[in-house]
N, C-alpha and C positions, 0 to 999 in steps of 0.2 A: 387621536391622543393615545400615547403609549400607556400601557398599564405597568404597575410597579411590580418588579420581581423580587421575591424573597428567596434567596438561594441557600441550598444545603450543598456543600461540595465534598466529594469523596476523593481523598488523596491531596497531598500538598507537596508534590515532588517538583521536578523541574518545570513541567507545564503548568502545574497549579500555582507555583510561585510566580511564574512568568505572567499568568493570567492576572493574579492579584496586583501585580506591579502595574499593569496597564489599567486595570479598573480603578485604582486608587487616584490615578492622574485625571480621571474624567468624571463629570457628573451625568450619570446614566440612569437615574431613577431605579437604582437596584441596590440590594443590600445582602452581603453574604452573613447569614445568621450563625451558621454552624459548619465546622470542618469535621469530617470523620477520617481518622488516620489509623494506621496499623500499630505504629510504635509510639506509645505514650511517653517514653523516656527521652525521645529525641528532642534536642533544644529547637524551639520555634522562635520566629521573629515577631509573632503576635501573641496577644494575651492568652494565657492557658485556658481560660474559661470558654474560649471559642472552639476548643478542640474536644473531641470525644472519641472513643474506640468503639462506641456502640451505634450500629447502623440505624437502629430505631430512633435515635436522637434527631435524625433527619427524616426517615421514611414515615414516622408516626406523628410528626409535628404538622398540625393542620395549617399553620401559618406559612410554612415553606411550600411554595407553589412551583418551584424549579429546582431540578437536581442536576448537578454538574458532576459527571462521573469520569475521573482521570486516574484510575488505578491500573496496575499491570495485569492483575489476575483476571482472565477472560471469564471464567466460570462465576466468580463472585460479582464481576461486573454485570453479567447477564441477570443474575438473581435480583440485584439492586434495581436495574433498569426495568425488569418485568414488574417488580412490586410497585415502583414509582408510576409507571405508565397505567397500571391497573387500579391505582388509587387516586387518579386525577392529577398527578404531577407531570409536568413536561420534563423532558430530559435532554441534555446536551452531553455527548460522549466523544472520546477521541480513541476508543478501543477498537482498533480495526479488526482484530481476530474475533472478538465478541460479536461485532456487527455482521461480519462477513459470514460467520458460522450460523447466526440465528436470524438473519435478516427477514426471511419469510414470516416467522413467528412474531417478530417484532412490528412488522408492518400490519399484520392481523390485529395485534393488541392496540396499535394506534387507532385503527378503524373502529374496533369494538368500543373503546373507552373515550374516544374523541380527543386523545392527547397527542402530543407531538414529540418525535425523537429526531433531533438534528445531530449531524456528525461530520461537518466539514473538516474539522480538525484531525479526523482519522485518515484522511487521504492527502498526501503531498503537502503537509505543513501549511504554509501560508497561501498556496494556490487555490483559488475558489472553484475548483473543478466540479464538485457535486452540484453547487447552486447553478453553474453555467449549463451543465447537462440537463438539470431539471427545468430551468427556465428558458435559457437562450436556445438550446437545442431540442426543445420539447416536441416540435413537429418536424424536425430535420431528419433526413436519412443519413445515418452515420456509416461511413465505409469502415473506419477504424479509429480506435483510441489506443495510443501506445505512449511510451516515453521512459523517463527515469523516475521511478516512484520511491526509491530508497536512498536516503542521503548517506548512510553509513557505507554501503557497498560502493557507491559512486565516489565518495571520498578516498576509499582505498584505491580504486582503479585510477583516480586522478594522480595520486602520489606515485603509483607504478609508472604511469605513462608520461607524466610531466617532470618528475623528478628522479626517475630511475630507481626508485625504492623497491625493495623486495616486498612480496606479498606479506610476509610476517612482520616486517618493519612497519609497513603501512597499516596493517591491522592493529598493531600495538599502539601506534600514535592515535588512531581512531578511537581506541578504548581509553586512552589517557584524556582524550578531549570530551568524552562522554558521548561520542557519536555512535559507538558500538558498545554492546553489553559485554560482560565478562565471558558469557557464552554467546558468541556472535552468530550462531547457527541461523536464528530467525532472519537476520539481515543477509549474510553472505550466502546462505543456503537458498535464498529466494522465497522464503515463506512470508515475510512481511509484504513485499510487493504483490505476492499472490492474494493475500487477503484484500489489499486495496484494489486489485484488479477485479475481484469478485464484486465488490461494492460499486466500482465504476461500471461494470457490465450491467449491473441491475438498473442503473439510472440511464445508461446509454442505449440498452436494448430490451429493458423490461424482463430480464431473465433472473431467476433465483438459481444459482449454481453452487452446489456444495463445494468449498474450497478443496476438499480432499480429492475431488474429481478433476482438479485443474493441475496439469504438469508444472512443477517448478524444478528447474536446474540452476544452481548457483555458481558463484565464482570461487568456491572454496577448493576446487581441484585445479585451479589455474597455476600453471608454472612458467618457468623462464622460456621454454620452447614455444609456448602459445604467444607470449608477449613478443618474442623475437619475430615470429611469423607475422604478427599484426603490424609490427613496426616496418618490416620489409615491404609490406603491401600498403603502407600509409593509412592503416586503419587504427582506431582505438577500440577497446573492448568495453562495452557497457551492458549492464544487466537490464533487459528490456521485457517489460510485461506487454502483451498485445491482446487486445479485443478486436476481432475483425469479422465482418460479415462476409461469408463466402457464399458460393452458389446455393440455390434451393432454399433461401431464407434460413440458413444455418449460420451460427456464430461460433468462432473458434476462439479459445482462451488459452494462453500459456506464458510462462515466465522462463526465458532462456538467455544466456549470455549472447551477445551479438557483436560481430565486427561492424563498426560504423565508419563510413567514409566521410571525407571532408565536407561533402555537399549536403550531409544531413544536419538539420538544425540541433540534433542532440549531440553532435560532435564536440562542441564547446560548452556543454553543460558540465561544470566541474565541481569538485569538492562536495559540500553537503547540499548543493542546490538540486532541485528537481525540475524536470521539464515534461509538459504533457502536450502531445501532438494529436490534434483531432482533425481527421479528414472526413469531410462531409460533402453530400451531393450538391448542395446549393451554395454554402458558405465556403467551400473548397477547403484549403489547409489553414489551420490556425494553431498557434503555438503559445503555450502558458509557461512562464518561467519564474521561479522564485525559491526562497529558502525552504527546504524540505525537512528540516530538523531544527531543534532548539526551542527553548522555553518561550521566547517571545513570538517568533513566527507562528508556532503552533497555538500558542496562547491568543494570538490575534484572530486566528480562524474560529477558535472556541468562542471568543468574545462576539464575533460576527453572528454566530448562532444564538447566543444569549440575547443579544439586542434584537435580533429578528423575532424572537418569542415574545417581546414586548407588544408586538403587532400581530400576535397569534399566527405566525408564519408555520406552515406545514409542508412537508414534501407531498406532492400529489401522486407520485408514482404513475404519471399518466401512460408511460410506454408499457406498463404491465397490462393495461386494458387491451393492448394489441399483441401481448406476448404469445398468444396461441399461434400466431403466424410464425414465430421464430423457434428454433430449437438449438440446443447446445451440441456441437459436434466435435469429435477428435479426428475425423477423417480429413486430413489436410497434409499436403506434401510441403516439406520445407528443405532448402539446401543447407547443408551443414558441413562444418569442419570437425573431424573426429580424430583426436589423438589417443593412441592406444599403445599397449605394451605387448599383449599376447596375440600372435597372428590368428589363432584359432577363434578369437572372438568375432571375427568378421563372418565366420560361418554360422554364428548364432544370431546375428542382427541382419534383418532383411532390408538392405538398401534397395531403393528402386532403380538406382544406377550409381556408378562411381565414375567421376570424370577426372579424378586426379589421385595419384598415390605417391607418397613420399617415404623413403626408407633412409633415415639418417643414423649416425653412430649412437646418438643418445635419444632419439624419439622417431616414431612413425605416425603418419596421419593419412587419412583419405578425405576427399571432399566429394559429396555426392548428395542425392536426394533420398529422403527417408520420409515415411509417413508418421505424423504425430502419434498415432495410436501404437505404432511399433516402438517409439521411444518410451511411451508410457509402459508397455509390456515389458520392455527390456531395461527399465530404469535402473535396477540393482546392478546390472552388468555395466552400463554405460556410465553410472555415477560412482564408480568404486575408485579408490586411490590409484593414481597412475594413469587415469583416463580423464578426458575433457571433451565436451561437446559444445559448440557455439554455432549459432546461425550466421549464415553469409547472406547478405541482401543481394 
């Protein structure tokens, strides 16, 4: 028998409204008692007495046993989550930056206080990847988890490759539709998929990795020369996060744009959709596809976590028990395309080898192998305006 949940919700934006729309259509033995919002003046579609700007209206209410946290501010979200977990309230969150940055501490809090933090909605919208890693793949040896984790950058790349739009025009359209923020750096710079990758790696490999130690290069330096090169080779460019077990029980994590060929399952993942590719020793290759952005898709993932709490569901973090066998590594060679302006830059970046060089009127590039740690060390050089690096499979 499921227990009744009395919910306090922080935030009532796109996802909060989407979640409320879904909840009101179902009889789920739960009640939203209070919303805490930032802007008291904003017009709401619900009665004013349901709203407060005071966090204690939820956190200090003994009747509220479940906190749903859907705000943008990662620091404030962490304080809310920490207080709730340590006072006996379960939490559902969709804040990937907060979770990725503080996951080790949040896991310890759950164990200490016997509470549960669930966050399916933080990673890839409606795709249930965390629950699958936690339950289906709990005893599986995973070779890699990769995919398209960010709907905003994927929407932009789809418009560029399928409709011949410029990067700037595609970005503007993504902003108009609400897929990209006014400052799109989090998405197009690869930070958002990096936070998601850190969470995925925790459930796939039992590793706690500080997101600041994971390389992320985005699509914000992409230009017409790179697009032309991709089209000539029948590639598309996608922004791909990768978690991969390499030799000696080490795991490598990075987010880099990648040239994708037609035979890849990710080639036809378009617009705001996400796709997650899991390669496993026994289950072989499996592919998850679905909406990665939007109020209702993300709201459905949040609701899945809320309803699981009615049956006292918790992540068990089973793979962390074996994590001493695994280590995070940045010692990994990858094949890349690197467009550059100043010839001298190649003297400052240590390629393992260069297999192709191109000198054109308007741009130059090399193709070769480079170590991931070298990209991290030379990130400021590689990621400056006029330069673009992408992986070639």
